[in-house]
C-alpha atoms as a printed R data frame, in Angstrom:
    type eleno elety resid chain resno       x       y       z
1   ATOM     1    CA   TYR     A     1  -9.975   7.053 -41.884
2   ATOM     2    CA   PHE     A     2 -11.439  10.190 -40.423
3   ATOM     3    CA   PHE     A     3 -10.630  13.822 -40.900
4   ATOM     4    CA   ILE     A     4 -10.738  16.525 -38.266
5   ATOM     5    CA   ILE     A     5 -12.133  19.718 -39.704
6   ATOM     6    CA   LYS     A     6 -11.968  22.670 -37.382
7   ATOM     7    CA   GLU     A     7 -15.026  24.832 -36.949
8   ATOM     8    CA   GLY     A     8 -15.222  27.629 -39.494
9   ATOM     9    CA   TYR     A     9 -13.048  25.837 -42.062
10  ATOM    10    CA   GLN     A    10 -14.376  26.056 -45.612
11  ATOM    11    CA   ILE     A    11 -13.819  23.451 -48.295
12  ATOM    12    CA   ASN     A    12 -13.372  25.331 -51.585
13  ATOM    13    CA   HIS     A    13 -11.854  22.647 -53.777
14  ATOM    14    CA   PRO     A    14 -13.765  19.515 -54.882
15  ATOM    15    CA   PHE     A    15 -10.646  17.305 -54.642
16  ATOM    16    CA   VAL     A    16  -9.507  18.368 -51.183
17  ATOM    17    CA   PHE     A    17 -10.098  14.824 -49.840
18  ATOM    18    CA   TYR     A    18  -8.855  12.908 -52.883
19  ATOM    19    CA   PRO     A    19  -8.788   9.840 -52.987
20  ATOM    20    CA   TYR     A    20 -11.517   9.859 -50.266
21  ATOM    21    CA   THR     A    21 -14.138  11.338 -52.528
22  ATOM    22    CA   LYS     A    22 -17.206   9.476 -51.290
23  ATOM    23    CA   ILE     A    23 -19.057  11.229 -48.484
24  ATOM    24    CA   ARG     A    24 -19.192   7.959 -46.503
25  ATOM    25    CA   ASP     A    25 -15.385   8.147 -46.173
26  ATOM    26    CA   ILE     A    26 -15.508  11.480 -44.364
27  ATOM    27    CA   LYS     A    27 -16.625  11.716 -40.746
28  ATOM    28    CA   MET     A    28 -17.171  15.161 -39.295
29  ATOM    29    CA   VAL     A    29 -15.578  15.527 -35.881
30  ATOM    30    CA   SER     A    30 -16.134  18.128 -33.211
31  ATOM    31    CA   TYR     A    31 -13.858  19.073 -30.321
32  ATOM    32    CA   LEU     A    32 -15.411  19.580 -26.891
33  ATOM    33    CA   ASN     A    33 -13.614  19.980 -23.542
34  ATOM    34    CA   GLY     A    34 -10.692  17.684 -24.330
35  ATOM    35    CA   GLY     A    35 -12.461  15.103 -26.493
36  ATOM    36    CA   TYR     A    36 -12.999  14.568 -30.211
37  ATOM    37    CA   TYR     A    37 -16.537  13.432 -30.948
38  ATOM    38    CA   SER     A    38 -18.430  12.266 -33.994
39  ATOM    39    CA   TYR     A    39 -21.623  13.924 -35.161
40  ATOM    40    CA   PHE     A    40 -23.597  15.438 -32.226
41  ATOM    41    CA   GLU     A    41 -21.249  13.933 -29.591
42  ATOM    42    CA   LYS     A    42 -22.677  10.391 -30.089
43  ATOM    43    CA   ASP     A    43 -19.235   8.727 -30.136
44  ATOM    44    CA   LEU     A    44 -16.062   9.683 -28.281
45  ATOM    45    CA   LEU     A    45 -13.326   8.983 -30.838
46  ATOM    46    CA   LEU     A    46 -10.197  10.121 -29.003
47  ATOM    47    CA   CYS     A    47  -9.008  12.642 -26.483
48  ATOM    48    CA   ASP     A    48  -6.668  15.583 -26.460
49  ATOM    49    CA   PHE     A    49  -3.398  14.161 -25.114
50  ATOM    50    CA   SER     A    50  -2.620  17.428 -23.328
51  ATOM    51    CA   ALA     A    51  -5.852  17.212 -21.292
52  ATOM    52    CA   HIS     A    52  -5.841  15.826 -17.743
53  ATOM    53    CA   ALA     A    53  -9.614  15.665 -17.202
54  ATOM    54    CA   LEU     A    54 -12.480  14.722 -19.469
55  ATOM    55    CA   ASN     A    55 -16.156  15.497 -18.897
56  ATOM    56    CA   ILE     A    56 -18.098  13.247 -21.273
57  ATOM    57    CA   PRO     A    57 -21.373  14.803 -22.547
58  ATOM    58    CA   LYS     A    58 -24.641  13.060 -21.728
59  ATOM    59    CA   GLU     A    59 -25.318  12.552 -25.465
60  ATOM    60    CA   THR     A    60 -22.305  10.242 -25.860
61  ATOM    61    CA   GLN     A    61 -23.419   6.649 -26.387
62  ATOM    62    CA   GLU     A    62 -20.124   4.957 -27.205
63  ATOM    63    CA   ILE     A    63 -16.455   5.329 -26.307
64  ATOM    64    CA   LYS     A    64 -14.521   3.999 -29.262
65  ATOM    65    CA   GLU     A    65 -11.615   1.554 -29.240
66  ATOM    66    CA   GLU     A    66  -8.419   3.054 -27.780
67  ATOM    67    CA   ALA     A    67 -10.087   6.479 -27.374
68  ATOM    68    CA   LEU     A    68  -8.167   7.471 -24.230
69  ATOM    69    CA   ARG     A    69  -5.446   4.822 -24.306
70  ATOM    70    CA   PHE     A    70  -2.053   5.990 -22.988
71  ATOM    71    CA   SER     A    71  -3.290   9.588 -22.649
72  ATOM    72    CA   ASN     A    72  -2.596  11.969 -19.750
73  ATOM    73    CA   ILE     A    73  -6.211  11.821 -18.527
74  ATOM    74    CA   THR     A    74  -6.375  11.355 -14.738
75  ATOM    75    CA   ASN     A    75 -10.064  12.199 -14.176
76  ATOM    76    CA   VAL     A    76 -13.091  11.082 -16.186
77  ATOM    77    CA   TYR     A    77 -16.590  12.380 -15.469
78  ATOM    78    CA   PHE     A    78 -19.954  11.620 -17.057
79  ATOM    79    CA   GLU     A    79 -22.680  14.254 -17.218
80  ATOM    80    CA   THR     A    80 -25.912  13.596 -15.339
81  ATOM    81    CA   ASP     A    81 -28.391  11.475 -17.345
82  ATOM    82    CA   SER     A    82 -25.580   9.991 -19.430
83  ATOM    83    CA   GLN     A    83 -26.714   7.857 -22.382
84  ATOM    84    CA   LEU     A    84 -23.436   5.907 -22.574
85  ATOM    85    CA   LYS     A    85 -24.009   2.279 -23.555
86  ATOM    86    CA   ILE     A    86 -20.659   0.955 -24.776
87  ATOM    87    CA   ILE     A    87 -17.040   1.230 -23.686
88  ATOM    88    CA   ASN     A    88 -15.010  -0.500 -26.408
89  ATOM    89    CA   LYS     A    89 -11.804  -2.487 -26.056
90  ATOM    90    CA   LEU     A    90  -8.676  -0.754 -24.807
91  ATOM    91    CA   ALA     A    91 -10.613   2.514 -24.385
92  ATOM    92    CA   PHE     A    92  -9.030   3.457 -21.040
93  ATOM    93    CA   GLU     A    93  -5.946   1.230 -21.096
94  ATOM    94    CA   SER     A    94  -3.011   2.369 -18.958
95  ATOM    95    CA   LEU     A    95  -4.597   5.586 -17.674
96  ATOM    96    CA   ALA     A    96  -3.565   7.007 -14.299
97  ATOM    97    CA   ILE     A    97  -7.161   7.314 -13.086
98  ATOM    98    CA   GLU     A    98  -7.848   6.364  -9.463
99  ATOM    99    CA   GLU     A    99 -11.644   6.313  -9.501
100 ATOM   100    CA   ILE     A   100 -14.454   6.224 -12.044
101 ATOM   101    CA   SER     A   101 -18.245   6.295 -11.653
102 ATOM   102    CA   LEU     A   102 -19.846   4.411 -14.518
103 ATOM   103    CA   PRO     A   103 -23.290   5.628 -15.646
104 ATOM   104    CA   ASN     A   104 -26.356   3.409 -15.105
105 ATOM   105    CA   SER     A   105 -27.031   3.378 -18.867
106 ATOM   106    CA   LEU     A   106 -23.806   1.437 -19.592
107 ATOM   107    CA   THR     A   107 -24.449  -2.103 -20.903
108 ATOM   108    CA   PHE     A   108 -21.055  -3.247 -22.242
109 ATOM   109    CA   ILE     A   109 -17.413  -2.999 -21.142
110 ATOM   110    CA   GLY     A   110 -15.078  -4.269 -23.869
111 ATOM   111    CA   LYS     A   111 -11.959  -6.410 -23.818
112 ATOM   112    CA   SER     A   112  -9.071  -4.852 -21.879
113 ATOM   113    CA   ALA     A   113 -11.045  -1.604 -21.507
114 ATOM   114    CA   PHE     A   114  -9.348  -0.628 -18.212
115 ATOM   115    CA   MET     A   115  -6.362  -2.973 -18.388
116 ATOM   116    CA   ASN     A   116  -3.164  -1.704 -16.733
117 ATOM   117    CA   CYS     A   117  -4.906   1.209 -15.003
118 ATOM   118    CA   THR     A   118  -2.685   0.351 -12.059
119 ATOM   119    CA   LYS     A   119  -3.854   3.307  -9.931
120 ATOM   120    CA   LEU     A   120  -7.562   2.489 -10.402
121 ATOM   121    CA   ARG     A   121  -8.828   1.647  -6.895
122 ATOM   122    CA   LYS     A   122 -12.527   2.384  -7.126
123 ATOM   123    CA   VAL     A   123 -15.063   1.600  -9.854
124 ATOM   124    CA   ASN     A   124 -18.514   2.847  -8.878
125 ATOM   125    CA   ILE     A   125 -21.314   0.759 -10.374
126 ATOM   126    CA   ASN     A   126 -24.877   1.135  -9.126
127 ATOM   127    CA   LYS     A   127 -26.680  -2.105  -8.224
128 ATOM   128    CA   THR     A   128 -29.474  -1.117 -10.663
129 ATOM   129    CA   SER     A   129 -27.065  -0.417 -13.535
130 ATOM   130    CA   HIS     A   130 -27.952  -1.822 -16.972
131 ATOM   131    CA   LEU     A   131 -24.480  -3.367 -17.280
132 ATOM   132    CA   LYS     A   132 -24.780  -6.831 -18.876
133 ATOM   133    CA   THR     A   133 -21.287  -7.667 -20.114
134 ATOM   134    CA   ILE     A   134 -17.728  -7.296 -18.834
135 ATOM   135    CA   LYS     A   135 -15.408  -8.749 -21.486
136 ATOM   136    CA   SER     A   136 -12.062 -10.500 -21.030
137 ATOM   137    CA   SER     A   137  -9.228  -8.702 -19.254
138 ATOM   138    CA   ALA     A   138 -11.451  -5.637 -18.784
139 ATOM   139    CA   PHE     A   139  -9.964  -4.755 -15.387
140 ATOM   140    CA   GLU     A   140  -6.766  -6.821 -15.524
141 ATOM   141    CA   TYR     A   141  -3.850  -5.387 -13.506
142 ATOM   142    CA   THR     A   142  -5.902  -2.714 -11.732
143 ATOM   143    CA   SER     A   143  -5.917  -1.900  -8.002
144 ATOM   144    CA   ILE     A   144  -9.675  -2.312  -7.502
145 ATOM   145    CA   GLU     A   145 -10.521  -3.179  -3.905
146 ATOM   146    CA   THR     A   146 -14.287  -3.761  -4.138
147 ATOM   147    CA   ILE     A   147 -16.600  -4.256  -7.122
148 ATOM   148    CA   VAL     A   148 -20.399  -4.314  -7.439
149 ATOM   149    CA   PHE     A   149 -22.041  -6.717  -9.888
150 ATOM   150    CA   PRO     A   150 -25.443  -5.196 -10.758
151 ATOM   151    CA   SER     A   151 -28.634  -7.217 -11.096
152 ATOM   152    CA   ASN     A   152 -28.504  -7.134 -14.920
153 ATOM   153    CA   LEU     A   153 -24.964  -8.535 -15.237
154 ATOM   154    CA   GLU     A   154 -24.897 -11.720 -17.351
155 ATOM   155    CA   GLU     A   155 -21.279 -12.222 -18.434
156 ATOM   156    CA   ILE     A   156 -17.806 -11.797 -16.973
157 ATOM   157    CA   GLY     A   157 -15.170 -12.734 -19.534
158 ATOM   158    CA   PRO     A   158 -11.989 -14.734 -18.958
159 ATOM   159    CA   PHE     A   159  -9.281 -12.922 -16.988
160 ATOM   160    CA   ALA     A   160 -11.637  -9.947 -16.417
161 ATOM   161    CA   PHE     A   161 -10.146  -9.254 -12.965
162 ATOM   162    CA   TYR     A   162  -6.880 -11.150 -13.417
163 ATOM   163    CA   LYS     A   163  -4.058 -10.041 -11.096
164 ATOM   164    CA   CYS     A   164  -6.288  -7.542  -9.291
165 ATOM   165    CA   LYS     A   165  -4.257  -8.251  -6.185
166 ATOM   166    CA   LYS     A   166  -6.140  -5.734  -4.029
167 ATOM   167    CA   LEU     A   167  -9.620  -7.040  -4.970
168 ATOM   168    CA   LYS     A   168 -11.053  -8.356  -1.704
169 ATOM   169    CA   ASN     A   169 -14.811  -7.806  -1.852
170 ATOM   170    CA   ILE     A   170 -17.490  -8.513  -4.439
171 ATOM   171    CA   VAL     A   171 -21.043  -7.309  -3.896
172 ATOM   172    CA   ASN     A   172 -23.238  -9.375  -6.214
173 ATOM   173    CA   TYR     A   173 -26.860  -8.519  -7.097
174 ATOM   174    CA   SER     A   174 -27.132 -10.842 -10.115
175 ATOM   175    CA   ASN     A   175 -28.187 -14.480 -10.135
176 ATOM   176    CA   LYS     A   176 -27.433 -15.101 -13.809
177 ATOM   177    CA   ILE     A   177 -23.705 -14.448 -14.316
178 ATOM   178    CA   LYS     A   178 -21.642 -16.672 -16.617
179 ATOM   179    CA   ILE     A   179 -18.070 -16.385 -15.321
180 ATOM   180    CA   GLY     A   180 -15.151 -17.005 -17.679
181 ATOM   181    CA   GLU     A   181 -11.953 -18.906 -17.032
182 ATOM   182    CA   SER     A   182  -9.515 -17.389 -14.521
183 ATOM   183    CA   SER     A   183 -11.679 -14.277 -14.126
184 ATOM   184    CA   PHE     A   184 -10.433 -13.727 -10.583
185 ATOM   185    CA   ALA     A   185  -7.073 -15.537 -10.676
186 ATOM   186    CA   HIS     A   186  -4.398 -13.919  -8.496
187 ATOM   187    CA   SER     A   187  -6.856 -11.662  -6.690
188 ATOM   188    CA   SER     A   188  -7.304 -11.475  -2.918
189 ATOM   189    CA   ILE     A   189 -11.038 -12.139  -2.661
190 ATOM   190    CA   GLU     A   190 -12.130 -12.555   0.929
191 ATOM   191    CA   MET     A   191 -15.871 -12.071   0.620
192 ATOM   192    CA   ILE     A   192 -18.681 -12.328  -1.923
193 ATOM   193    CA   LYS     A   193 -21.983 -10.911  -0.742
């Protein structure tokens, strides 16, 4: 459970959160430019469903499970010097985004993170990115045409790029990738560099 307390709200009664009386049960949340964040913008918890764009602060280190899932977000931006490390499962599922530039600090993309983003054509990943793990079904049913595997990439989970029918080119900078079952099944790969 978490409670959203708007700025300026005062708690005057000791039982206002009954039965959640222990401080560990209450997470303070702040709202910033279309997103709800935990303490000091470290975690993106969810987005404002009326927002169409989201600019994620550089302090954000984790995008929580289902944070943007099924929302109206069509553009996602990361501030310069982003500290993002983790995109959890289903975080971006079924968004109408067409392009996303993932920050170099990112190390982990969770299960089904971008699944069913059918308009997603371009995922920008720098060859020197810290990305180590792409979990199962992460980009399943997207329209990605080309993908870069950075030098730090170690794992691609099963079905990670399943039914990416427009995926034709892979640019690979890693020599240590463990590739899961059917990771590229029903894609149109023509070239791996």
